[in-house]
C-alpha positions in Angstrom: -29.3 9.7 42.7 -25.9 11.3 43.6 -23.5 11.9 40.6 -21.0 9.3 41.8 -23.7 6.6 41.7 -24.6 7.5 38.1 -21.2 6.4 36.8 -21.4 3.1 38.8 -24.8 2.3 37.4 -23.8 2.8 33.9 -20.7 0.6 34.3 -22.8 -2.3 35.5 -23.5 -3.2 31.8 -19.8 -3.2 30.9 -19.2 -6.9 31.2 -16.4 -8.8 29.4 -17.5 -10.5 26.2 -17.4 -14.3 26.4 -16.6 -14.8 22.7 -13.1 -14.6 21.2 -12.4 -11.8 18.8 -12.7 -12.8 15.2 -10.4 -11.6 12.4 -7.0 -11.3 14.2 -4.8 -13.0 11.6 -1.6 -13.5 13.7 -0.5 -13.5 17.3 2.5 -11.4 18.1 5.5 -13.9 18.4 7.3 -11.7 21.0 6.6 -9.0 23.5 3.4 -8.4 25.4 -0.1 -7.9 23.9 -3.4 -7.6 25.7 -6.8 -7.3 23.9 -9.9 -6.7 26.1 -13.5 -6.3 25.0 -16.6 -5.2 26.9 -20.3 -5.4 26.1 -22.0 -2.0 25.9 -24.4 -0.7 28.5 -28.0 -1.6 27.8 -29.1 1.9 26.8 -26.4 2.1 24.1 -26.8 -1.5 22.8 -28.6 -0.3 19.6 -25.7 2.0 18.8 -22.5 0.2 20.0 -21.4 -3.4 19.4 -18.6 -3.4 22.0 -15.8 -1.5 23.6 -12.3 -2.6 23.1 -8.7 -1.8 24.1 -5.4 -3.2 22.9 -2.1 -2.6 24.8 1.3 -3.8 23.8 4.8 -3.7 25.0 7.6 -4.3 22.5 10.3 -2.2 24.3 13.7 -3.4 23.3 12.2 -5.6 20.6 11.8 -5.1 16.8 8.5 -3.7 15.5 5.8 -6.3 14.8 3.2 -6.4 12.1 -0.4 -6.8 13.4 -3.1 -7.6 10.8 -6.8 -8.1 11.2 -9.7 -8.8 8.8 -12.2 -6.0 8.2 -15.7 -5.8 9.7 -18.7 -3.8 8.4 -18.4 -1.4 11.3 -17.3 2.1 12.1 -14.8 2.5 14.9 -14.0 5.4 17.2 -10.3 5.0 18.0 -8.4 6.9 20.7 -4.6 6.7 20.7 -1.9 8.9 22.3 -1.2 10.6 19.0 -4.7 10.9 17.5 -8.5 10.4 17.9 -10.6 9.5 14.9 -13.5 7.7 13.5 -12.4 5.0 11.1 -14.6 3.8 8.2 -15.0 0.3 7.0 -11.6 -0.9 5.6 -12.2 -2.8 2.4 -8.9 -4.8 2.8 -7.2 -6.4 5.7 -6.0 -3.9 8.3 -2.2 -3.8 8.8 -0.4 -1.9 11.6 3.2 -2.0 12.7 3.4 -2.0 16.5 6.5 -0.7 18.3 7.6 0.3 21.7 4.8 0.5 24.3 1.4 2.0 23.6 -2.3 1.4 23.5 -5.5 2.1 21.7 -9.1 2.4 23.0 -12.0 1.9 20.7 -15.8 2.0 20.3 -17.1 -0.4 17.7 -20.4 0.9 16.4 -23.1 -1.4 15.3 -23.5 -1.7 11.5 -25.7 1.2 10.4 -25.7 3.0 13.7 -23.1 5.6 12.9 -25.1 7.1 10.0 -27.3 9.4 12.2 -24.2 10.9 13.9 -22.4 11.4 10.6 -25.4 13.0 8.9 -24.4 11.6 5.4 -23.6 8.4 3.6 -21.3 6.1 5.6 -19.7 5.0 2.3 -17.9 8.4 2.3 -15.8 7.1 5.2 -14.8 3.8 3.5 -11.0 3.3 3.7 -10.5 6.7 5.4 -10.8 8.4 8.8 -12.5 11.4 10.2 -10.9 13.3 13.1 -13.0 13.2 16.2 -12.9 17.0 16.6 -14.2 17.5 13.0 -17.5 15.9 14.1 -17.8 16.9 17.7 -15.6 20.0 18.1 -12.7 20.9 20.4 -14.5 19.6 23.5 -13.8 16.1 22.2 -10.1 16.7 23.1 -10.9 15.8 26.7 -11.6 12.2 25.8 -7.8 11.5 25.5 -7.7 11.4 29.3 -9.4 8.0 29.1 -6.2 6.5 27.8 -4.6 7.1 31.2 -7.2 5.1 33.1 -6.1 1.5 33.8 -9.4 -0.4 34.3 -11.2 -0.6 30.9 -14.7 -0.2 32.3 -13.6 3.1 34.0 -11.7 4.2 30.9 -14.7 3.6 28.7 -17.2 5.5 30.9 -16.3 9.1 30.0 -16.3 8.1 26.3 -19.7 6.5 26.5 -21.1 9.4 28.5 -19.8 11.8 25.8 -21.6 9.8 23.1 -24.7 9.4 25.3 -25.0 13.1 25.7 -24.9 13.5 21.9 -27.2 10.7 20.8 -29.0 11.5 17.6 -32.7 10.7 17.1 -33.4 7.0 16.5 -33.3 6.1 12.8 -35.4 3.0 11.8 -33.3 2.6 8.7 -30.2 2.3 10.8 -31.8 -0.4 12.9 -32.9 -2.2 9.8 -29.4 -2.1 8.3 -27.9 -3.5 11.5 -30.4 -6.4 11.6 -29.7 -7.3 8.0 -26.0 -7.4 8.6 -26.6 -9.5 11.7 -28.6 -12.0 9.6 -25.6 -12.3 7.2 -23.2 -13.0 10.0 -25.5 -15.7 11.5 -26.3 -17.6 8.3 -23.3 -18.8 6.3 -25.6 -20.6 3.9 -26.5 -17.2 2.5 -24.3 -16.7 -0.6 -25.9 -13.9 -2.7 -27.1 -10.3 -2.3 -30.2 -11.2 -4.4 -31.3 -13.8 -1.9 -30.5 -11.4 1.0 -32.7 -8.7 -0.5 -35.6 -11.2 -1.1 -35.4 -12.3 2.5 -36.0 -8.8 3.7 -38.6 -8.0 1.0 -36.4 -5.4 -0.7 -35.3 -5.0 -4.3 -31.5 -5.5 -4.8 -31.1 -1.9 -5.7 -32.9 -0.8 -2.5 -30.6 -3.1 -0.4 -27.5 -1.7 -2.1 -28.6 1.9 -1.5 -29.3 1.1 2.2 -25.9 -0.5 2.6 -24.1 2.4 0.9 -25.9 4.9 3.1 -25.7 3.1 6.4 -23.1 0.4 6.4 -20.5 1.9 4.1 -19.9 -1.2 1.8 -22.2 -3.3 -0.4 -24.1 -6.4 0.7 -22.0 -8.6 -1.6 -18.9 -7.4 0.2 -20.4 -8.1 3.6 -21.4 -11.6 2.6 -17.9 -12.4 1.4 -16.3 -10.7 4.4 -18.1 -13.0 6.8 -17.3 -16.1 4.7 -13.6 -15.2 5.0 -14.0 -14.7 8.7 -15.4 -18.2 8.9 -12.6 -19.7 6.8 -9.9 -18.1 9.0 -11.7 -19.2 12.2 -11.7 -22.8 11.1 -8.0 -22.7 10.3 -7.2 -21.1 13.6 -9.3 -23.8 15.4 -6.8 -26.3 14.1 -9.4 -28.3 12.1 -8.3 -30.7 9.3 -9.8 -28.9 6.3 -10.8 -30.0 2.9 -10.4 -26.8 0.9 -12.8 -28.0 -1.8 -15.4 -28.8 0.8 -14.9 -25.5 2.6 -15.2 -23.6 -0.7 -18.5 -25.4 -1.3 -19.8 -24.7 2.3 -19.0 -21.0 1.8 -20.8 -20.7 -1.5 -17.8 -20.3 -3.9 -18.1 -21.6 -7.4 -15.1 -23.9 -6.9 -11.9 -24.2 -4.8 -9.9 -21.9 -7.2 -12.3 -19.0 -6.7 -12.2 -19.5 -2.9 -8.4 -19.6 -2.9 -8.2 -16.4 -5.0 -10.6 -14.6 -2.7 -8.7 -15.8 0.4 -5.4 -14.7 -1.0 -6.7 -11.3 -2.0 -7.9 -10.5 1.5 -5.5 -12.5 3.8 -2.4 -12.1 1.6 -1.6 -15.8 1.6 -3.0 -18.9 0.0 -5.3 -21.0 2.4 -2.6 -23.7 2.6 0.2 -21.3 3.4 -1.9 -19.6 6.1 -2.8 -22.9 7.6 0.8 -24.0 7.7 1.8 -20.7 9.4 -0.9 -21.2 12.0 0.5 -24.6 12.8 
């Protein structure tokens, strides 16, 4: 197959995701903001959750604060000023946007980055690792992807770079990813002990697996997805009984739910709901 056909074949899997992104706490009230996401090619689906890009234009306008909830994923982020792997952020992610710029990212599946890193993913929690520290000076060339307008075409050289450096498959990485998927899919799951039992693991074994491969503990992941669900219901405009929602999400009572919500979101549930309206 000629070389130009190879790139086209790989891009066939880069289809837009049909679901809305979860965890974006606020829409920018002014300026232009564009958020695109693509599914990974089939051969990288065990490694990559999706490809994303955000572009904004606030020229002539004041800077705007953008905040998102954390996810139990490692991201490769390319920006004009830097290129780095970002570990799981234990708190909400806050970033002041200004002028005109963009960021292109690869969101790795939970657990999947461990074979590349070659050490516990928990070492990256709340910090970043420069792309060149892991892959050397040849990684500098990936910054050219920021100049390509179509996202599928911009993502292709980055995906090819990772594809050429795929580590050996790691069954523990796949297991960690499946366990995290099960947490996201079942909001009736409220404790790490129950999660461990479902996967025939001791609690300590589950905690070690998450520290090594996910970067945060199973209890954190369970609560993270519960907060994502609470925010999604508010953003959907539902009329919410906070006491009932607290019970649905497995909190001891409304007070414990409200405290957890405020710690992560920075507002009480009622204040955030009012702001969304």
